[in-house]
PDB file of N, CA, C and O in Angstrom:
ATOM      1  N   MET A   1      93.214 117.620  63.081  1.00  0.00           N
ATOM      2  CA  MET A   1      94.492 117.736  63.758  1.00  0.00           C
ATOM      3  C   MET A   1      94.306 117.587  65.273  1.00  0.00           C
ATOM      4  O   MET A   1      95.114 116.936  65.935  1.00  0.00           O
ATOM      5  N   ALA A   2      93.252 118.183  65.817  1.00  0.00           N
ATOM      6  CA  ALA A   2      92.992 118.080  67.275  1.00  0.00           C
ATOM      7  C   ALA A   2      92.724 116.646  67.653  1.00  0.00           C
ATOM      8  O   ALA A   2      93.164 116.188  68.708  1.00  0.00           O
ATOM      9  N   LEU A   3      91.996 115.917  66.793  1.00  0.00           N
ATOM     10  CA  LEU A   3      91.700 114.523  67.087  1.00  0.00           C
ATOM     11  C   LEU A   3      92.986 113.698  67.055  1.00  0.00           C
ATOM     12  O   LEU A   3      93.159 112.783  67.859  1.00  0.00           O
ATOM     13  N   PHE A   4      93.884 114.021  66.130  1.00  0.00           N
ATOM     14  CA  PHE A   4      95.173 113.333  66.033  1.00  0.00           C
ATOM     15  C   PHE A   4      95.971 113.523  67.316  1.00  0.00           C
ATOM     16  O   PHE A   4      96.515 112.557  67.850  1.00  0.00           O
ATOM     17  N   LYS A   5      96.051 114.781  67.829  1.00  0.00           N
ATOM     18  CA  LYS A   5      96.771 115.067  69.063  1.00  0.00           C
ATOM     19  C   LYS A   5      96.132 114.340  70.236  1.00  0.00           C
ATOM     20  O   LYS A   5      96.821 113.786  71.093  1.00  0.00           O
ATOM     21  N   LYS A   6      94.820 114.350  70.260  1.00  0.00           N
ATOM     22  CA  LYS A   6      94.081 113.678  71.345  1.00  0.00           C
ATOM     23  C   LYS A   6      94.384 112.176  71.354  1.00  0.00           C
ATOM     24  O   LYS A   6      94.562 111.593  72.423  1.00  0.00           O
ATOM     25  N   ASN A   7      94.443 111.550  70.186  1.00  0.00           N
ATOM     26  CA  ASN A   7      94.734 110.139  70.089  1.00  0.00           C
ATOM     27  C   ASN A   7      96.171 109.837  70.500  1.00  0.00           C
ATOM     28  O   ASN A   7      96.429 108.808  71.125  1.00  0.00           O
ATOM     29  N   ILE A   8      97.103 110.713  70.159  1.00  0.00           N
ATOM     30  CA  ILE A   8      98.495 110.514  70.556  1.00  0.00           C
ATOM     31  C   ILE A   8      98.609 110.571  72.082  1.00  0.00           C
ATOM     32  O   ILE A   8      99.252 109.719  72.695  1.00  0.00           O
ATOM     33  N   ILE A   9      97.981 111.579  72.685  1.00  0.00           N
ATOM     34  CA  ILE A   9      98.028 111.714  74.145  1.00  0.00           C
ATOM     35  C   ILE A   9      97.361 110.518  74.807  1.00  0.00           C
ATOM     36  O   ILE A   9      97.863 110.010  75.810  1.00  0.00           O
ATOM     37  N   LYS A  10      96.252 110.067  74.268  1.00  0.00           N
ATOM     38  CA  LYS A  10      95.555 108.899  74.810  1.00  0.00           C
ATOM     39  C   LYS A  10      96.452 107.666  74.717  1.00  0.00           C
ATOM     40  O   LYS A  10      96.515 106.874  75.657  1.00  0.00           O
ATOM     41  N   SER A  11      97.137 107.502  73.602  1.00  0.00           N
ATOM     42  CA  SER A  11      98.040 106.359  73.417  1.00  0.00           C
ATOM     43  C   SER A  11      99.191 106.401  74.407  1.00  0.00           C
ATOM     44  O   SER A  11      99.576 105.374  74.966  1.00  0.00           O
ATOM     45  N   LEU A  12      99.739 107.592  74.622  1.00  0.00           N
ATOM     46  CA  LEU A  12     100.839 107.742  75.593  1.00  0.00           C
ATOM     47  C   LEU A  12     100.389 107.385  76.997  1.00  0.00           C
ATOM     48  O   LEU A  12     101.115 106.722  77.738  1.00  0.00           O
ATOM     49  N   LYS A  13      99.195 107.821  77.363  1.00  0.00           N
ATOM     50  CA  LYS A  13      98.691 107.536  78.706  1.00  0.00           C
ATOM     51  C   LYS A  13      98.428 106.063  78.890  1.00  0.00           C
ATOM     52  O   LYS A  13      98.578 105.549  79.998  1.00  0.00           O
ATOM     53  N   GLU A  14      98.043 105.375  77.850  1.00  0.00           N
ATOM     54  CA  GLU A  14      97.741 103.955  77.954  1.00  0.00           C
ATOM     55  C   GLU A  14      99.014 103.094  77.953  1.00  0.00           C
ATOM     56  O   GLU A  14      98.986 101.963  78.438  1.00  0.00           O
ATOM     57  N   THR A  15     100.110 103.602  77.425  1.00  0.00           N
ATOM     58  CA  THR A  15     101.348 102.883  77.415  1.00  0.00           C
ATOM     59  C   THR A  15     101.957 102.932  78.802  1.00  0.00           C
ATOM     60  O   THR A  15     102.031 103.996  79.415  1.00  0.00           O
ATOM     61  N   THR A  16     102.387 101.802  79.292  1.00  0.00           N
ATOM     62  CA  THR A  16     102.871 101.697  80.672  1.00  0.00           C
ATOM     63  C   THR A  16     104.069 102.593  80.927  1.00  0.00           C
ATOM     64  O   THR A  16     104.064 103.370  81.881  1.00  0.00           O
ATOM     65  N   VAL A  17     105.078 102.502  80.107  1.00  0.00           N
ATOM     66  CA  VAL A  17     106.295 103.287  80.311  1.00  0.00           C
ATOM     67  C   VAL A  17     105.992 104.775  80.173  1.00  0.00           C
ATOM     68  O   VAL A  17     106.428 105.570  81.006  1.00  0.00           O
ATOM     69  N   ALA A  18     105.252 105.166  79.136  1.00  0.00           N
ATOM     70  CA  ALA A  18     104.936 106.567  78.920  1.00  0.00           C
ATOM     71  C   ALA A  18     104.075 107.115  80.074  1.00  0.00           C
ATOM     72  O   ALA A  18     104.252 108.255  80.504  1.00  0.00           O
ATOM     73  N   GLY A  19     103.158 106.297  80.556  1.00  0.00           N
ATOM     74  CA  GLY A  19     102.341 106.709  81.690  1.00  0.00           C
ATOM     75  C   GLY A  19     103.188 106.942  82.916  1.00  0.00           C
ATOM     76  O   GLY A  19     102.954 107.893  83.663  1.00  0.00           O
ATOM     77  N   SER A  20     104.167 106.092  83.135  1.00  0.00           N
ATOM     78  CA  SER A  20     105.072 106.262  84.268  1.00  0.00           C
ATOM     79  C   SER A  20     105.883 107.530  84.114  1.00  0.00           C
ATOM     80  O   SER A  20     106.078 108.258  85.087  1.00  0.00           O
ATOM     81  N   ILE A  21     106.354 107.806  82.923  1.00  0.00           N
ATOM     82  CA  ILE A  21     107.145 109.000  82.671  1.00  0.00           C
ATOM     83  C   ILE A  21     106.305 110.254  82.880  1.00  0.00           C
ATOM     84  O   ILE A  21     106.767 111.213  83.497  1.00  0.00           O
ATOM     85  N   ILE A  22     105.072 110.253  82.370  1.00  0.00           N
ATOM     86  CA  ILE A  22     104.182 111.407  82.531  1.00  0.00           C
ATOM     87  C   ILE A  22     103.909 111.662  84.017  1.00  0.00           C
ATOM     88  O   ILE A  22     103.974 112.805  84.469  1.00  0.00           O
ATOM     89  N   ARG A  23     103.606 110.607  84.776  1.00  0.00           N
ATOM     90  CA  ARG A  23     103.338 110.772  86.202  1.00  0.00           C
ATOM     91  C   ARG A  23     104.594 111.274  86.918  1.00  0.00           C
ATOM     92  O   ARG A  23     104.497 112.141  87.786  1.00  0.00           O
ATOM     93  N   ALA A  24     105.757 110.751  86.572  1.00  0.00           N
ATOM     94  CA  ALA A  24     106.999 111.190  87.204  1.00  0.00           C
ATOM     95  C   ALA A  24     107.308 112.645  86.906  1.00  0.00           C
ATOM     96  O   ALA A  24     107.787 113.361  87.786  1.00  0.00           O
ATOM     97  N   ILE A  25     107.048 113.099  85.693  1.00  0.00           N
ATOM     98  CA  ILE A  25     107.293 114.505  85.319  1.00  0.00           C
ATOM     99  C   ILE A  25     106.356 115.431  86.084  1.00  0.00           C
ATOM    100  O   ILE A  25     106.792 116.447  86.625  1.00  0.00           O
ATOM    101  N   ILE A  26     105.067 115.086  86.132  1.00  0.00           N
ATOM    102  CA  ILE A  26     104.079 115.900  86.868  1.00  0.00           C
ATOM    103  C   ILE A  26     104.450 115.950  88.347  1.00  0.00           C
ATOM    104  O   ILE A  26     104.406 117.013  88.965  1.00  0.00           O
ATOM    105  N   TYR A  27     104.810 114.812  88.908  1.00  0.00           N
ATOM    106  CA  TYR A  27     105.225 114.755  90.318  1.00  0.00           C
ATOM    107  C   TYR A  27     106.445 115.646  90.545  1.00  0.00           C
ATOM    108  O   TYR A  27     106.483 116.390  91.525  1.00  0.00           O
ATOM    109  N   THR A  28     107.439 115.587  89.664  1.00  0.00           N
ATOM    110  CA  THR A  28     108.654 116.363  89.824  1.00  0.00           C
ATOM    111  C   THR A  28     108.407 117.863  89.747  1.00  0.00           C
ATOM    112  O   THR A  28     108.965 118.620  90.541  1.00  0.00           O
ATOM    113  N   ILE A  29     107.593 118.297  88.816  1.00  0.00           N
ATOM    114  CA  ILE A  29     107.257 119.719  88.694  1.00  0.00           C
ATOM    115  C   ILE A  29     106.575 120.229  89.959  1.00  0.00           C
ATOM    116  O   ILE A  29     106.929 121.290  90.474  1.00  0.00           O
ATOM    117  N   GLY A  30     105.608 119.483  90.455  1.00  0.00           N
ATOM    118  CA  GLY A  30     104.935 119.866  91.693  1.00  0.00           C
ATOM    119  C   GLY A  30     105.892 119.882  92.861  1.00  0.00           C
ATOM    120  O   GLY A  30     105.830 120.763  93.717  1.00  0.00           O
ATOM    121  N   HIS A  31     106.774 118.906  92.893  1.00  0.00           N
ATOM    122  CA  HIS A  31     107.732 118.830  94.000  1.00  0.00           C
ATOM    123  C   HIS A  31     108.703 120.011  93.979  1.00  0.00           C
ATOM    124  O   HIS A  31     109.071 120.515  95.040  1.00  0.00           O
ATOM    125  N   ILE A  32     109.119 120.456  92.814  1.00  0.00           N
ATOM    126  CA  ILE A  32     110.005 121.612  92.694  1.00  0.00           C
ATOM    127  C   ILE A  32     109.328 122.873  93.272  1.00  0.00           C
ATOM    128  O   ILE A  32     109.939 123.630  94.025  1.00  0.00           O
ATOM    129  N   ILE A  33     108.088 123.070  92.909  1.00  0.00           N
ATOM    130  CA  ILE A  33     107.352 124.244  93.393  1.00  0.00           C
ATOM    131  C   ILE A  33     107.171 124.186  94.907  1.00  0.00           C
ATOM    132  O   ILE A  33     107.390 125.179  95.600  1.00  0.00           O
ATOM    133  N   ILE A  34     106.774 123.026  95.416  1.00  0.00           N
ATOM    134  CA  ILE A  34     106.570 122.860  96.857  1.00  0.00           C
ATOM    135  C   ILE A  34     107.891 123.020  97.620  1.00  0.00           C
ATOM    136  O   ILE A  34     107.941 123.710  98.638  1.00  0.00           O
ATOM    137  N   ALA A  35     108.961 122.382  97.126  1.00  0.00           N
ATOM    138  CA  ALA A  35     110.253 122.439  97.800  1.00  0.00           C
ATOM    139  C   ALA A  35     110.797 123.858  97.854  1.00  0.00           C
ATOM    140  O   ALA A  35     111.325 124.280  98.883  1.00  0.00           O
ATOM    141  N   MET A  36     110.675 124.596  96.764  1.00  0.00           N
ATOM    142  CA  MET A  36     111.196 125.951  96.738  1.00  0.00           C
ATOM    143  C   MET A  36     110.402 126.840  97.715  1.00  0.00           C
ATOM    144  O   MET A  36     110.982 127.644  98.445  1.00  0.00           O
ATOM    145  N   THR A  37     109.096 126.686  97.716  1.00  0.00           N
ATOM    146  CA  THR A  37     108.268 127.496  98.626  1.00  0.00           C
ATOM    147  C   THR A  37     108.593 127.180 100.079  1.00  0.00           C
ATOM    148  O   THR A  37     108.791 128.092 100.881  1.00  0.00           O
ATOM    149  N   CYS A  38     108.649 125.900 100.425  1.00  0.00           N
ATOM    150  CA  CYS A  38     108.966 125.513 101.799  1.00  0.00           C
ATOM    151  C   CYS A  38     110.345 125.986 102.214  1.00  0.00           C
ATOM    152  O   CYS A  38     110.526 126.498 103.319  1.00  0.00           O
ATOM    153  N   ASN A  39     111.313 125.816 101.335  1.00  0.00           N
ATOM    154  CA  ASN A  39     112.680 126.231 101.634  1.00  0.00           C
ATOM    155  C   ASN A  39     112.746 127.719 101.925  1.00  0.00           C
ATOM    156  O   ASN A  39     113.408 128.136 102.875  1.00  0.00           O
ATOM    157  N   ARG A  40     112.073 128.520 101.125  1.00  0.00           N
ATOM    158  CA  ARG A  40     112.080 129.970 101.322  1.00  0.00           C
ATOM    159  C   ARG A  40     111.407 130.336 102.633  1.00  0.00           C
ATOM    160  O   ARG A  40     111.914 131.186 103.364  1.00  0.00           O
ATOM    161  N   ILE A  41     110.277 129.714 102.949  1.00  0.00           N
ATOM    162  CA  ILE A  41     109.532 130.048 104.152  1.00  0.00           C
ATOM    163  C   ILE A  41     110.240 129.554 105.413  1.00  0.00           C
ATOM    164  O   ILE A  41     110.369 130.300 106.384  1.00  0.00           O
ATOM    165  N   ILE A  42     110.689 128.324 105.403  1.00  0.00           N
ATOM    166  CA  ILE A  42     111.261 127.728 106.614  1.00  0.00           C
ATOM    167  C   ILE A  42     112.652 128.282 106.927  1.00  0.00           C
ATOM    168  O   ILE A  42     112.934 128.641 108.070  1.00  0.00           O
ATOM    169  N   THR A  43     113.519 128.352 105.918  1.00  0.00           N
ATOM    170  CA  THR A  43     114.908 128.763 106.175  1.00  0.00           C
ATOM    171  C   THR A  43     115.181 130.224 105.888  1.00  0.00           C
ATOM    172  O   THR A  43     116.248 130.734 106.231  1.00  0.00           O
ATOM    173  N   ASN A  44     114.225 130.911 105.260  1.00  0.00           N
ATOM    174  CA  ASN A  44     114.400 132.308 104.896  1.00  0.00           C
ATOM    175  C   ASN A  44     115.664 132.528 104.067  1.00  0.00           C
ATOM    176  O   ASN A  44     116.350 133.541 104.206  1.00  0.00           O
ATOM    177  N   THR A  45     115.950 131.570 103.213  1.00  0.00           N
ATOM    178  CA  THR A  45     117.142 131.632 102.358  1.00  0.00           C
ATOM    179  C   THR A  45     116.883 132.470 101.125  1.00  0.00           C
ATOM    180  O   THR A  45     115.749 132.871 100.866  1.00  0.00           O
ATOM    181  N   SER A  46     117.938 132.736 100.361  1.00  0.00           N
ATOM    182  CA  SER A  46     117.780 133.520  99.143  1.00  0.00           C
ATOM    183  C   SER A  46     116.996 132.707  98.106  1.00  0.00           C
ATOM    184  O   SER A  46     116.922 131.480  98.163  1.00  0.00           O
ATOM    185  N   PHE A  47     116.424 133.439  97.170  1.00  0.00           N
ATOM    186  CA  PHE A  47     115.677 132.803  96.098  1.00  0.00           C
ATOM    187  C   PHE A  47     116.563 131.831  95.295  1.00  0.00           C
ATOM    188  O   PHE A  47     116.114 130.748  94.920  1.00  0.00           O
ATOM    189  N   GLU A  48     117.795 132.215  95.040  1.00  0.00           N
ATOM    190  CA  GLU A  48     118.712 131.407  94.228  1.00  0.00           C
ATOM    191  C   GLU A  48     119.010 130.061  94.923  1.00  0.00           C
ATOM    192  O   GLU A  48     118.955 129.006  94.292  1.00  0.00           O
ATOM    193  N   LEU A  49     119.326 130.114  96.226  1.00  0.00           N
ATOM    194  CA  LEU A  49     119.604 128.859  96.947  1.00  0.00           C
ATOM    195  C   LEU A  49     118.353 127.987  97.059  1.00  0.00           C
ATOM    196  O   LEU A  49     118.432 126.766  96.921  1.00  0.00           O
ATOM    197  N   ALA A  50     117.214 128.603  97.307  1.00  0.00           N
ATOM    198  CA  ALA A  50     115.975 127.849  97.395  1.00  0.00           C
ATOM    199  C   ALA A  50     115.658 127.174  96.045  1.00  0.00           C
ATOM    200  O   ALA A  50     115.236 126.018  96.004  1.00  0.00           O
ATOM    201  N   ALA A  51     115.866 127.903  94.966  1.00  0.00           N
ATOM    202  CA  ALA A  51     115.617 127.345  93.641  1.00  0.00           C
ATOM    203  C   ALA A  51     116.590 126.200  93.319  1.00  0.00           C
ATOM    204  O   ALA A  51     116.186 125.178  92.763  1.00  0.00           O
ATOM    205  N   LEU A  52     117.853 126.373  93.666  1.00  0.00           N
ATOM    206  CA  LEU A  52     118.838 125.342  93.406  1.00  0.00           C
ATOM    207  C   LEU A  52     118.472 124.057  94.153  1.00  0.00           C
ATOM    208  O   LEU A  52     118.462 122.976  93.565  1.00  0.00           O
ATOM    209  N   ASP A  53     118.172 124.178  95.451  1.00  0.00           N
ATOM    210  CA  ASP A  53     117.769 123.020  96.219  1.00  0.00           C
ATOM    211  C   ASP A  53     116.477 122.427  95.698  1.00  0.00           C
ATOM    212  O   ASP A  53     116.323 121.208  95.627  1.00  0.00           O
ATOM    213  N   ALA A  54     115.555 123.294  95.337  1.00  0.00           N
ATOM    214  CA  ALA A  54     114.253 122.840  94.881  1.00  0.00           C
ATOM    215  C   ALA A  54     114.306 122.168  93.519  1.00  0.00           C
ATOM    216  O   ALA A  54     113.371 121.453  93.159  1.00  0.00           O
ATOM    217  N   ILE A  55     115.353 122.371  92.764  1.00  0.00           N
ATOM    218  CA  ILE A  55     115.474 121.744  91.454  1.00  0.00           C
ATOM    219  C   ILE A  55     116.242 120.404  91.554  1.00  0.00           C
ATOM    220  O   ILE A  55     115.815 119.400  90.984  1.00  0.00           O
ATOM    221  N   ILE A  56     117.353 120.401  92.268  1.00  0.00           N
ATOM    222  CA  ILE A  56     118.205 119.212  92.344  1.00  0.00           C
ATOM    223  C   ILE A  56     117.510 118.065  93.083  1.00  0.00           C
ATOM    224  O   ILE A  56     117.435 116.948  92.571  1.00  0.00           O
ATOM    225  N   GLU A  57     117.011 118.342  94.269  1.00  0.00           N
ATOM    226  CA  GLU A  57     116.424 117.287  95.089  1.00  0.00           C
ATOM    227  C   GLU A  57     115.188 116.645  94.441  1.00  0.00           C
ATOM    228  O   GLU A  57     115.090 115.418  94.437  1.00  0.00           O
ATOM    229  N   PRO A  58     114.238 117.425  93.892  1.00  0.00           N
ATOM    230  CA  PRO A  58     113.068 116.782  93.255  1.00  0.00           C
ATOM    231  C   PRO A  58     113.407 115.987  91.993  1.00  0.00           C
ATOM    232  O   PRO A  58     112.743 115.000  91.677  1.00  0.00           O
ATOM    233  N   ILE A  59     114.442 116.423  91.277  1.00  0.00           N
ATOM    234  CA  ILE A  59     114.832 115.645  90.094  1.00  0.00           C
ATOM    235  C   ILE A  59     115.292 114.249  90.536  1.00  0.00           C
ATOM    236  O   ILE A  59     114.936 113.245  89.919  1.00  0.00           O
ATOM    237  N   ILE A  60     116.074 114.202  91.595  1.00  0.00           N
ATOM    238  CA  ILE A  60     116.494 112.887  92.121  1.00  0.00           C
ATOM    239  C   ILE A  60     115.271 112.106  92.595  1.00  0.00           C
ATOM    240  O   ILE A  60     115.168 110.904  92.349  1.00  0.00           O
ATOM    241  N   ASN A  61     114.344 112.783  93.272  1.00  0.00           N
ATOM    242  CA  ASN A  61     113.110 112.107  93.703  1.00  0.00           C
ATOM    243  C   ASN A  61     112.268 111.652  92.509  1.00  0.00           C
ATOM    244  O   ASN A  61     111.645 110.591  92.562  1.00  0.00           O
ATOM    245  N   GLY A  62     112.245 112.428  91.454  1.00  0.00           N
ATOM    246  CA  GLY A  62     111.482 112.060  90.259  1.00  0.00           C
ATOM    247  C   GLY A  62     112.023 110.789  89.623  1.00  0.00           C
ATOM    248  O   GLY A  62     111.256 109.932  89.183  1.00  0.00           O
ATOM    249  N   VAL A  63     113.344 110.668  89.576  1.00  0.00           N
ATOM    250  CA  VAL A  63     113.950 109.427  89.047  1.00  0.00           C
ATOM    251  C   VAL A  63     113.609 108.249  89.950  1.00  0.00           C
ATOM    252  O   VAL A  63     113.267 107.166  89.475  1.00  0.00           O
ATOM    253  N   TRP A  64     113.706 108.474  91.250  1.00  0.00           N
ATOM    254  CA  TRP A  64     113.343 107.436  92.219  1.00  0.00           C
ATOM    255  C   TRP A  64     111.856 107.024  92.038  1.00  0.00           C
ATOM    256  O   TRP A  64     111.535 105.836  92.044  1.00  0.00           O
ATOM    257  N   PHE A  65     110.970 108.011  91.880  1.00  0.00           N
ATOM    258  CA  PHE A  65     109.554 107.712  91.695  1.00  0.00           C
ATOM    259  C   PHE A  65     109.328 106.899  90.433  1.00  0.00           C
ATOM    260  O   PHE A  65     108.534 105.958  90.438  1.00  0.00           O
ATOM    261  N   PHE A  66     110.022 107.252  89.339  1.00  0.00           N
ATOM    262  CA  PHE A  66     109.885 106.513  88.082  1.00  0.00           C
ATOM    263  C   PHE A  66     110.286 105.050  88.279  1.00  0.00           C
ATOM    264  O   PHE A  66     109.586 104.146  87.823  1.00  0.00           O
ATOM    265  N   MET A  67     111.415 104.819  88.962  1.00  0.00           N
ATOM    266  CA  MET A  67     111.872 103.452  89.186  1.00  0.00           C
ATOM    267  C   MET A  67     110.876 102.704  90.069  1.00  0.00           C
ATOM    268  O   MET A  67     110.576 101.539  89.808  1.00  0.00           O
ATOM    269  N   LEU A  68     110.368 103.351  91.098  1.00  0.00           N
ATOM    270  CA  LEU A  68     109.386 102.747  91.991  1.00  0.00           C
ATOM    271  C   LEU A  68     108.099 102.412  91.253  1.00  0.00           C
ATOM    272  O   LEU A  68     107.523 101.342  91.451  1.00  0.00           O
ATOM    273  N   ASP A  69     107.652 103.326  90.407  1.00  0.00           N
ATOM    274  CA  ASP A  69     106.428 103.112  89.612  1.00  0.00           C
ATOM    275  C   ASP A  69     106.589 101.925  88.656  1.00  0.00           C
ATOM    276  O   ASP A  69     105.684 101.105  88.505  1.00  0.00           O
ATOM    277  N   ARG A  70     107.738 101.855  88.028  1.00  0.00           N
ATOM    278  CA  ARG A  70     108.006 100.729  87.096  1.00  0.00           C
ATOM    279  C   ARG A  70     107.989  99.399  87.844  1.00  0.00           C
ATOM    280  O   ARG A  70     107.415  98.421  87.366  1.00  0.00           O
ATOM    281  N   LEU A  71     108.630  99.364  89.038  1.00  0.00           N
ATOM    282  CA  LEU A  71     108.638  98.156  89.844  1.00  0.00           C
ATOM    283  C   LEU A  71     107.226  97.799  90.280  1.00  0.00           C
ATOM    284  O   LEU A  71     106.845  96.629  90.249  1.00  0.00           O
ATOM    285  N   TRP A  72     106.452  98.787  90.683  1.00  0.00           N
ATOM    286  CA  TRP A  72     105.063  98.583  91.099  1.00  0.00           C
ATOM    287  C   TRP A  72     104.235  97.954  89.980  1.00  0.00           C
ATOM    288  O   TRP A  72     103.472  97.013  90.202  1.00  0.00           O
ATOM    289  N   LEU A  73     104.404  98.498  88.770  1.00  0.00           N
ATOM    290  CA  LEU A  73     103.638  97.979  87.641  1.00  0.00           C
ATOM    291  C   LEU A  73     104.055  96.571  87.273  1.00  0.00           C
ATOM    292  O   LEU A  73     103.220  95.786  86.825  1.00  0.00           O
ATOM    293  N   LYS A  74     105.313  96.228  87.446  1.00  0.00           N
ATOM    294  CA  LYS A  74     105.769  94.860  87.175  1.00  0.00           C
ATOM    295  C   LYS A  74     105.174  93.868  88.144  1.00  0.00           C
ATOM    296  O   LYS A  74     104.790  92.765  87.756  1.00  0.00           O
ATOM    297  N   LYS A  75     105.096  94.260  89.417  1.00  0.00           N
ATOM    298  CA  LYS A  75     104.563  93.380  90.457  1.00  0.00           C
ATOM    299  C   LYS A  75     103.036  93.279  90.378  1.00  0.00           C
ATOM    300  O   LYS A  75     102.456  92.288  90.821  1.00  0.00           O
ATOM    301  N   LYS A  76     102.389  94.298  89.818  1.00  0.00           N
ATOM    302  CA  LYS A  76     100.939  94.320  89.682  1.00  0.00           C
ATOM    303  C   LYS A  76     100.515  93.383  88.630  1.00  0.00           C
ATOM    304  O   LYS A  76      99.320  93.256  88.361  1.00  0.00           O
TER     305      LYS A  76
END
């Protein structure tokens, strides 16, 4: 079973679209954490507002990154 899961993950990473999606998701999660931390430290805002901003803006950036990555792979 572990070998089966490993092969599925390997196949997803080798697939261009799936690889782009995986990279975009990882980027978005990291961006949410960074944005929320910076927002709290710089503006001293409430946790709720920092979280809201940190979720909405990185999701938009994640979609933008996915489109940019797909364009990059086409040109490559």
